[in-house]
N, C-alpha and C positions, 0 to 999 in steps of 0.2 A: 474261696476254694470251689472248684466246679464239681459236678456230679461224678462220683467214682464209679468205675466199671467193675464187672465181675472178673475181668482179666487182670486188673490191678490187684484185686483181692488174692487171686491165684498166685501172682508173682510174689507178693509180700509173704504169703503163707508157704511158698515153695511147693505148691501142688498144681495139678492141672485144672483147667477151667471146668472139666467134667466133675472133678472131685468137689469143687465149690458148689456146683449145681446139686450134687448128691447131698451135701451137707444141708443145703437149703430145702430140698424137696424130699429126700429119703435118708435122713440122718442115721437111721438104724443100720444102714449098710456100711457106714464109715467108722473106722476105729475111733475110740474116745480121744486118743492123743491127737489124731489128725483133725477131728472135729474142733478141738480146743484151739489148735493153731489157726484154723479158718475163722473161728469166732473172734479170736484175738485180732486178726487182720481186719475183720469187718468193723470191730470197735475202733481200732486205730485210724482207719480210713474214713469212718463215718458212712460206710456204704449203706444205701437203702435200695432194696430190691424194687425194680420197676414192675409193679403188679399188672399194669395195663398191658405191657408187652408180653408178660408171662401168660396172661389170660388169652391173648390173641393166639399164642402158640398152642395152648392146650384146648382152645375152642370155647371154653366157658369160664366165667368168673366163679368165685365162691360167694356170690351175693344173691340174695333172694329179694324180690320186690314185694311189698305189701301195699295194696291200694285200697283205701277205705273211703266210705262215704262222707265221714265227718270226723276229722282228727280231734276236734274239740270235745267230742262225746266220750266220756270215760269208759263207755262200753268198748269202744274200739281200742282205747289205751290198754284195757285188760286183755283183749284179744291179742294185741301186739306183744304184750308182755309174755303171754304163753308161747307164742310163736318164736320170739327171740330167745327164750330159754332153751328151746330145742335147737335152734340155729347155732347157739353158742356151744352146745354139746358136740356139734358136728363141725366146728371150726368154720362156720359160715356167718357172714354178716347179713343183716336185714336192713333194707332201705324202705322207709315209710313214706308213702305218697298219699296226698289228700285230693280226692276228686271233687269234693264239695257237691256231690250228687249231680255234677255237670258232665254230660256225655262227651263233650268236646275236650274238656280238661282231662277226663279219664283217658281218652284216645291219645292225647299228648303224652301222658305218663307212660302208657303202654309202648308207644313208639320209642320213647327215651330208654325204657328198660330193655327193650329188644336190642336197641343200638349198643347198649352197654353189655350185651351178651350175658345177661343174668342167668343164673342156674334155673330159675323158674319164677313164676308169679303167683302170689296169693292175692285174691281180689274179692271184695264185696262189690259186685257190679251194679251200675245204674240199671242195666238191663242184662239179665242172665242169658238172653238169646242173642246178644250182640254178635254179629259176624266177626268182629275184630278179635274176640276171644277164641273162636274156632280157628281163625287165620293164624293167630299166634301159636296155638298148639300144632297146627299142621306144618308150621315152619320150624318146629323143633324146640320151642320153649314151652315146657309143661306149665299148665294153668290149673290151679285148684280154687274153686269158689268157696268163699267163707261166709257163713251166715246166709247162704243162698243155695237153693237146690239147683243142680245142673240141668240145663235145658238140652244138652247134647252129650256126646261121649267124653265126659270129663269127670274128674274126681270132685267131690263137693262135701262140705261139712255144714250142716244146717240144723236148725231147731224147728220143731213142728209148731209153726206160728198160728195155724188154725186152732190147734189144741190150746195154745196160750190164750188166744182171744176168747175161746169158749170158757176156759177156767176163770178169766177175769169177769166176764159178763154174768156167768152163772153164779158166781159169788155175790155179785151186786143184787141179782134177782133174789137170791136166798135171803139177803138182808132186807128185802121188802121194797126194793126200788123198781118202779114201773116205767119211768122215763129216764133213759140212760144216754148221756152224750158220748159219742165217739169222737175223740180229739186226735186227729192225725192226718197226714198227707205229705206229699201228693200220693194218691192211690196208684199212680204209675210205679211206685216202689213196691215190689212184690211182697216184701215183708209186711208193709203197712196194709196192703190189700188183703193178705191172708189173715192178719189179726182182726181186721174189720169183718171179714167173712165169718170167722169163728165166733165173734161176738154176736153177729146177726143171727147165726144159727142157734146160739144159746138162748137168746131172747125169744126167738120164735118157738123153740122147743119147750122152754121151761114154763112159759105163762101164756100159751096160746089161748086166745079168747078173752083175756083179761085186760085188753087195751094197752099192753106193754109196747114200747117202741124204742128203737135205737135212733137217736137224733144225731145226724152227721154235722160235725163242726170241722169240715175239711179245710186244711191249711196248706201253705206252700212250702213249709220247712219244718224241721223237727227239733228246734232249739228252745231254750228257755223263753226268749222273747215271744215266739209264736204261741207258746203255751199260755203266757201271761195275757196276750191279746185275745185268745179264745176264752180265757176265764172272764175277761172284761165283757165280752159279748154275752156270755151266759148270765153273768150277774146283772146285766142291764135288762134282761127279760122280765116281764111281769111274773110274780111268784107263781101264779096259776099255770103258766106256760113253761116255767123253768125246770129243766132236768134236775133230779135230786141226786144224781151220781154222774161221774165222768170216768170213762176208761180212756186213758191216754196211751198213744202208740209207743211212747218211750218215757223214761223217767225224767229227761230234761223237760219235756212238755208238761209232765205232771208237777214238777217243781215250779215251773212258771205259772201253771194253773193254780197251784196252792198259794203262791204269792198274791195273785189277783183276788182270790177269795178273802185273804187277810186284809188286803187294801180296801175291799168293798164291804167289809164287816160281816161276811158270811162265815159261819162256823163250819169247820171240818172235823168230824163227819156229820154233825147234827143237821146242818142245812144242805150240804153237798158232800157226798162221799167221793173219794178219789182212789183209783187204782192205776199204777204205772206199769212199765214193762222194761225189763233188763235186770232190775235189782242191783243197780250200781251202788257204791258205798254211800253216796249222798242220800239215797232213798231212806235208809235207816236213820241218818243223822239230821233229817229235815225237822223243822219246828214242830210239825205234826208228822211223826214217822209214817212213811208212805207204804201202803200195801203195793206189792209189785210182783209181776210174773218173772221168775228168776230164770236166766239162761246161764249155762256153764261157760262163762266168757273165756277164761284162760284155757279151758279144755278145748274150746273151738279152735283157738290159735294153735295149740300144741298138736291137735289131731290133723289140722290142715297141713302144717309143714311136715309132719311125719308122712302123710300121703304123698306130698311133693317129693321128698327125699327118696321115698320108696320107688316112685315113678322114675326118677333120675337113675337110680341104681339098677332097676330091673330092665330099663330100655324097652325093647320090643316085647319082652315077656310080661310087661305090666298089664294088669287088668284094672280098669277104672272101678272105683267104689264110691257110693253115695252114702254117707253116714248121717243119720238123723237122730238128734238127741231129743229127749222129752223135757219140756219145761215144767216147772211147778210153781204154785202160787204161795207167796209169803204174805200172810195177813198181819197188818199192823194197825195202828190207831186210826189211820185215815179212812178205814172202811169197816171197822169192827162193829159199830153201833147198828142195831136193828131199828128200822123206821117204825115208829109206834102207830102211824096211820096206815100201815100196810094191810 
């Protein structure tokens, strides 16, 4: 059986093509009896509406694109869950894309989403100042940055990562640590750079003149394997030169770092304290529950898509907003102990 047309539905239901269109798009203006006749014809014929053609007619689809840096990171899964919940409330579908922190891959995703005439794009960009984002907005596709402050006239939803870095490092300093490793990278990712800057400021302010330092373990990626490799590097240092604490730029790094400490026979937190970032569910469930800087993950997603839908609805009347949430530190066993030699 071939694809059925709206004209065949109208003939079987003994109504006009316009009535079938109203039933599909504005059912409230059609009488219940007529609606039921049309739905019965649709069921009998197996009619499926051509959404692509419909979207071309109305100009935009009911799909929103979400482009994230790392789809394997539970942080982004939680952000997506928050955004999707709001999308569902507004009869909108969300398409998830993974840039893998690769600018070229990100560009391809944005090109494809624009070609699909999506309603708008939510994105955690590789570079918030990318001209491609401004170009997309200028051509009529609203863009909202997620977990990243806007560099131009766009809506954005972010967390104060400098504050988050300060909270983590200040906590470790208060526990008596004077040589603290920063595990994260690349610093070209603004969130990582801001967390590093906040940690540096906290170390400098809290124990100036006492020989404290932030030791950079810059790495090329933000996954468990990279954290494990950084932990191996730290464990291989002579004890006299080894940092006694590590602030990891996200929880995946912290989990990998914790694995390395266990494999090398170093105790957490007695030999090396660890603080992560994001407070994903796995942080509390780790073999040694991880302290972590908590971000409102689902709220980031919900707020971002609410801003996007508001921009779509308001059109030229829309005024861009930059929403910044405050992080907080959740202290668990991985950093609770106070160093006795402090």
